[in-house]
N, C-alpha and C positions, 0 to 999 in steps of 0.2 A: 456422695455429693460431688467428688472429683469427676466421676464419670458423667454426671449430668452437666457440669460446667464444660467438660470437653465436648459433649454433644452440641451445646450451644455455640461453642467456638467453631466447630466444624461447619455448622449451618451458616454462620455469618461469613466465614472466610471462603467458603466454597460455593456460595450461591451463584456467583457470576460464572465460575468455571463449569458448574453443573447445569447451567440454565437450559441447555438443550434437552436434558433429561426431565425437565418439569412436565413435559407432555406424556411421559411414560405412566401407564397405569395397567394394573393386571388384577384379575379376579381369580383367586385360588380356591378351588372347590374340593370338598371331600364328599364322595358319594357312598352312602351306606346302602347295601343291597342285601336282600334275603333270598337264599336259594329256594326255588320252588321245584327243583328237580336235582338229580345227581350231576354235579359239575366237576370235571377233571381239569385242573389247571396246570400249565407247564411251570418250570422253575422261574422263568421270567415272562411277565405278561405283556411285554411291549407289543409284539406282533399280534397276539390274540385280541387285546383290547382295542388297538388301533384299527385292525381290520373289521372288528365287529362294530365299532363306533362309525367308521366310514360307511359301511353297508347300511347301517340303520339311518344315518343322516341322509344318505343318497335316496333311500326309499321314502323317507319322510319329506324331503325338500324338492326332489326332482319333478318338474312339470312336463318335461319332454324326454321321456326315458329312452326313446329311440335315437336321440341325438348324442353325439360324442361331445364331451365338455369343450375341447378346443374350438369346435365349430358351432356350438350352440348359441342361438340368438339371445338367450337369457343369461348367458354366462356372467355378464357384468353385474347382475342383480341376484345371482344364485348363491345361497348360503353354502351349499355343498362345494361349489366351485371356489368360492372365497376361502373356504377352510382347507380343502384338500388339493385343489388345483391352483394354488395361490400364484398369481402372476402380476407383474407390474402393469398398472393401467392408468396411472394418473399423470404421466408425462413429466414427473419430477426428475431432478438430477439423479436421484437414487435409481429411478426406473431406467434411465438411460445407461447407467453403469452396470446394472445386473439384469440378466435375462429372466431370472426367477426371483421370487420373494420368499422370505421365511414364513412358515406356517404360523397362524395366529394362536396356536395352542401347543401345549406340551403335556404329556402324561406324567404324573407324579407317582413313581413306582419304586420298588426295591427288588433286589435279587434274592434268590433262594427261598421263594415262598411257594414251592410246589406243594400241591395237596388236593384233597378231595373235599368238596363242599356238599354235604348232604342236605336234603330238603329241610328247611327250617333254620339252617345255620346262617350266620351273617358274615359278610366280608366287606372290604372297603377298597376303593381305588380313588386316585386323585387326578385332577386336571387343572391346568392354569390357562385362562383365557387372557389374551393381550389386546388392549386398545379397543377397536371397533367390535371385536368378537364378543365383548361383554354385552353389547346391546342385543346379541342373538341368544342370550341365555335361555329363553323359553324354548327355542328350537333344539338347543343342545340337551336340555332336560328331557324333552320329548324323545330325542334320539336315545338317551340312556334307557328310557322305558322300552323303546323298540328293541334295543340290544337285548334286554331281558326276555322279551317275547321271542326273538329270533334264536337266542341261545348263544353260548360261548363255549370255548374249549372243545375237547374231543367229545363227540356225542351231542354237541349243542345243548348243554345243560341250561335250563332257564332260571331266571331270577326276577324279582320285582324290586323296584327302587323304593326304599323306605323313606329316606330323607336325603337332602343335599344341604351341606353346610358351606358357608364361606369361612375361610381361614384368615387369621391375622398374619402379621409379619413374622411371628414366631411359631407358626403352625398351630396356633391355638384357635379352636372354634369360635366364630364371631356371631354369625346369624344363621338361623335355619331358613334357607331360601325355598325349599320345597318339602312339604310333608302333607299327607292326607289329601292329595290332589290339589293342594293350594300352593301357588307359586308367587313369590314376591321378588322384586328386583333388589339388588344389594344397596346398602347405604354407602358408607365409605369403603373405598378399595385401596389396597396398598399402592404407594407411589414413592416419589423421591423423598418426601419428608419422613416417611416411615423408615426408609433406608438410612437416612441421615441419623435419625434417632437411634436406630439399632447399631449403626457403626460407631456411635459414641461410646458404646460399652465394650469395644474391641481394642486390643493393643495396636498401637500405630507402628510398632516395630516388628511384630511377629504374628503370623496368622497361620492357622491350620485348616486346610480344606479337606473335608471328608466326602469322597465320592461314593455314593451308595448305588449308583448304576454306572455301567461302563462309559469311560471318557474316551472319545475318539477325536483326536486333534490332527489336522493336516497342516503341515508347515513346509513351505517351499515345494508343494506338490506331493509330499510324501506323508504317509501316516506315521505318527510318532509311535515308535515301538518301545521307547524308554520314557520314563516320567518326564514331562516337558519342563524346560526352564520357564521362569516366571514370565519373561517377555513374550514367549510363545503363547502362553495362556492368556496374557493381557491383550495381545493382538486379536485373538479370537473373541474375547469378552467385549472389547470396544467395538469391533465390527458387528457383533451380534446385537448389542444394545442400540447402536446407531441405526441398524437396519430395521429393527422392530419399531423404533420410534418413527422412522421415515415412512415405512409401509403401512403401519397399523395404528399409530397414535397421532398421525397428522403433524408430526414435527417438521419444522422448516429447515433446521440445520442440525448437524451432528456435533459430537464432541471434537475438540481439537486434539488429535491423537499424537502429533509429533512429540511435544514435550513429555507426554505421559510415557510413550514408548522409550524415550531416552532414560527416563527414571526407572522404567521397568527393567532395563538392562542391568541396573545396579542391585536388584533384589535377588537374593540367593535361595536356592532350594537346599535347606540344611538338614532335613530329615524326611524320611518317607517309609511308609509301611504299606506297600501296594502289591497287588497281584493282577495278573492278566485274567480277565473273565471272558471265556469263550462263549459267544452267542451267535447263532445264525437264524435266519428267517427265510421263508420261501416267498419269492417275489412272483406274484401271478403275472404282473405286467411283463417281466423279463423271462418268466418260465424257468427259474433256476433258484437254487438256494444261495443265499448271500451271507458271507461271514461278516459279523458286525461286533466283534469283541473289542474290549478296551480295558483301561485301568479302573480298578476299584481300590478303595483304601484311603489312607491319609497322606497328605503332602504338606510339609511345613515350610513356609517361606519367611525369610528375615530380611529387613531393609527398611527403606523409607516408604511405608505403605499408606501413609495418611490419606492421600488423594484417591487411592484405589479402594479403600474400605467401602464407601457407599456403593461403588460400582460392583464390587464383589457381592454385596448383599442383594442388589438387583439381579445379578447373574444367578444367585442361588434360587431365585423364583422362576427363572425361565431356562435353566440348564445351559450347558456349553457343548461345543463341538458338533459332530455329525450325529444325525438320528435323534434329535431332540423330540420330534413328534412321536417317537417310539419310547420316549422316556429316558433316553440315554443322556449321559452327562449331567445327571442330577447330583448336587453336592450341598453340604451344609457347612457353616462356619463353626467348627468344633471348638469348645472351650479349651483354653490352655491351662496347664497346671498353675494355680495361684492367680488365675485371671478369668473367673467364671463370668458368663454373660449376665448382665444386670436384668432384674425382673422389671 
């Protein structure tokens, strides 16, 4: 009962403060696939799935395949270009400040899942679509199917898409969006109200973030090689949410970050159980291998967290730091001892 009262209190007191986030919406997908051939998967699927998804979407959507994306006449209306070559095109203030825009999707993955999928076995992967990208769901499901036909991993093992679920704010399956060649668009998708409701079941003085994929944060031009202080994490979180709303959710203004950053300076990192996870990928564009390791594990922060909680929930749906379209920076809000999340 107390948790429900606090959720209502947060909603009433923070509606004005969080108004810019009213435009935020995302669709969180769980794709269930069945191997139709021998599939050998690496320990981390970020590069494998992103590359396969990009190739499948390009082959499915590109009408002028001899054209390069930057000079293509159809770029402004191309789903592939919007998804993978995302660039500012609306003339907004955000467009003028940034030369590039965040991608409208992230992969939802975990580390340490290396293994072989034999024909007939099932496996899963996840993806979150942000804002306008939700409207392109049919194209993305078709791209998932093409991924299966083209194959993934060493040897290009093939699979078929069995079904696609939408997930609720707590990672619980909500709707079957695709099954037996029937596709339906989602009903309700997570947004600010869902984040407010979930944040009402969290402690306002102590929070634990559990990073399940490598977190790569850059602060003052340098990659953080030690677990970051809260204000560093908060700067990245606020910038990411503001940019996603501006570029993909048609938001007209961003959060007022000054007072929040002042408050973030008072929040302390009090406990951590982290390790550096080394990961590298091959960049075909740059023709070299790139190191993209980062922190995994738990970080516990204490202080005045009330205003950050809904934002931390939103961030848990869209990841933090560099490489989010490879699935990096994915975290959950882990229950604290004696303060479990409410059902």
